[in-house]
N, C-alpha and C positions, 0 to 999 in steps of 0.2 A: 319578366321574372326570371331572377335566378334559378336553377335546379338547386341549389342549396335552400334557397327560400322553397320550393315547392315540398322537398321533403319535409323538413322541420315544421313545416302547414298540415301536413297530412300521417306521416309515418310517427310513429315514437320509437319504432327500430325497425331495423332493413326486413324483420319479417310479419310487423305485423303496423296496425294505424292507430294510430292518435285518439288515446280516449277520447280531449276537448272538439275532436273533429267529426270526431263519429257524433258528438251530443249537440251538433251544431243541424238543426233538422232534423231530430232523432233519426238517424242515420243506425241500419242493420250491415249485416256481415256474414261472409259464409263461404266456406274453404270450398277450389277450383280444382279439379285433374289439371294435370298439368299437358300442355302438347305434345305428341308422342317425341318428335324435335322442335326443339328452339319455341321461340313463342309464336303460335302459328294465325292461323283465317281462326277456328272456331277458337281462338280466344278472344280475336279481337272483334270479333262476330257478336261477342258478348257486350263490349264499350260501344260498339258502334248502335244496338242494337237500344242502350238507355240513354246516351248522348241524345240520338233523335228522340229519342220516348219526351223528353222533359226541354228539348232544344235549345238547347244548350250552346250553341253554334259549334264550335271545335272542339279541340281537345290537347291537354296538356300533358308533356314525352316528355321524360325524364330516366334515366339509367340513376341504378339505384347503387350502386358497388362505386369506390374511388372516386367520386364527384366531389369535384372541388368550387370554391362558393363563386366564381366570375363566372362560370358558361353559364346563359341564356339557353330558359326552356326551347322547347318545340312546339310549333303549335303548328295542327293539321285539321284542314276541316273532319268532318267524320267519314271518309272513303277509306274503302276497304284499302286499296293499294297503297295509298298516301302514308294512311298511318303503319303498314307495314315495312312501308321504308326506312320510316321514320327510326319504329321499335329496332330493325336491321341495325340502323348505327346508335344507337342505344347502349347497347351490353346484352350479357346474359339472363340480368333481373332488369327489368323495367317498371314502374310507374304513370300512368298513364288518371289522367282526372280532367273532369267535365270544366271547361270552362267560367261555369256558376259554382265550380265544387263542391256538387253534387251529389258523384256520385265518383268512384274511384274503381280501376281495378290495379293489383299486385300481381306481377306474375315473374314467377324464379322457374327456374328448370324444373324443382324437384312438386313444385306446389302451385296454386295461385290463390288470391283472394279478392274479393268484389264485396263493393260497401254502399252505401247510398241510400238515395232518401226511395217512399217505399213507392215513386212511381218509376224511377229509376232502375229496383230492383226488378220490379213486376217484367220490366221489358228485359234487361242483363241477367235473367236469373229467372225464366220461365217453368222453371220443373220444382221452383218452389225450396226451400228455408230447406226442409227435413229431407228431401229426397238429395242435396246436394251433400247434405250434410254426411245419407249413410253412403251416396255413392263414392263418397272421399274416405269415409271410413274404412269401408270394404277398399280401398284401395291401400291404406297405409298401411293396413294389416298384412298388406300380400308382398308390399317393397322395404319395411319397417329394419329387416336388415342392413339393406341396401341406401336406405335413404330413412334416418334416426330425425328427419327433419320433417317428414310427410308427417311420421306419429307424432313428434311434438305438435303438429298445426292439428291431428283431430284430436288430440287430446281437449285443444280448448272449446269445441265443440258438441260436447257427447250428446245430444239429442238424438243419433244416429242409436245411441244405446238402448234407446228408452223403453220401458214395455207397457203395454197397456191395459187394462180390465174392461174399462166402458168405450162408447160407441166417443161419448163427448171427450174423452182425453184424446181419441184421435186427430194426427191435424190433416188438416184436411189435403195438404199438397203428399201426402204419404203414399204407399199401394192400398197399402188398410183400409185408408180414408175413401179411396176409390171405390176396390170393395164396396163399402159401405152406400155411396152414394148408390150405386149400380142398383144394390138393395132396394132404396128407397127408390130408385126409378121402375122397377118393375113392378114392384107393390102397387104406384100409381099410375100403372100404364103405359109410362113415357119411354119406354124398351121395350121391343118383341123380347120374347122369351129364347129365341136363337141367338140373338144380337145380346141378350145378357151374357150368356154363359158363355161365348165366345168373351167377351169383354171379362166379366168379372174369370176366366181361369187364366188368360191372357195378366190381369193386374194383381192373383195369386200367386203369378211364377216369381215376376217381380218383384213380390213386397218379400219369397223364397228369399231369392236372392241379393238380396239389399240387407236382407235379419234384421228384416221387421220384424217384431216380439212383439206379440200379444200373450193373456193371459185370462188365467178363470172364465167368466160368462164372457168374454168378446172370444175366447178361442171357441169355447163351447158353439154359438154362433156360427162363427166360419165356416167349421168343421160340418155340423147341420146344413149347410148352405153346398159344402160339397159334396159329402153325403148326399143332395139330392139330387147333383147333378152327374152323380156316377147313375141313376136311374133313368137319368134324359134324354131323350137323343137329340141332339142340336138338327140333322137333319128331319123332316117329318118324315122322309118317304122311306127312312131306316128303324120307324119307330115301331115301338114290336107290342103286342099284349103285355099289361104288366108296366111298361115301360110311363114315365110319368105325362102326362097333358100339359098342356099351357100351363092351364089355372092349376093343375097340381105343383107346379114348382113353385106359381106365384104365392100357394097358402103354406109352402113349407120356407118360401125366404120374408112371409111379415109370421109368420112362426118364430124363425131365429130371430127379429129385429123384437118382438117382445119382448125377448128374454135376456 
């Protein structure tokens, strides 16, 4: 296959996937943070995980900018060093595609895009769609003056700016979703009080850092859990009279879930 043929099949523009290619097999896409220097191991490893998950055999590699019609596509096995070497020869912007055309990764110095079938994306995007969008949105806001192209990409994925009022609206792969999952696990005895406290507070910090937003009764429910944890000593040895017990914490969390 020639590089121009590959680009015409998978891309609509140098910074977007083709709608017809995305429609094949019901593919989805998400933005990716760029590697700090060129296209490195972190980005390539996503492609390798996705390719291995779908047993695609090998990866097609081409540069994106300045490609003529007769240049052959590079074909490499899903091995990190082999792919990195091919990427290094392909230029600043690179398109990686699985041999079965089920997944692809477009990497540019300012941003990345990954797309594919559900099995491919589960492996290539383990953090999930929402978290990837939220992280990219935060990055794009930070570099909007130096890299306006990143801000334009972020506008195409507005999920990061969603605001939720009910638990059923919250994506499972968000940090708020993780908080809700932990609350259910505590109420059903699937996690201890101390483990719940550490993990829930960690998820809350990550949620705030990424700008995830809640409103109304969901905000009140999460705040109720936060206030309960202020009255709870994670280390039982440091528990004082009046502090919440594990059972008291479980009751407060159960009450928050009911609201």
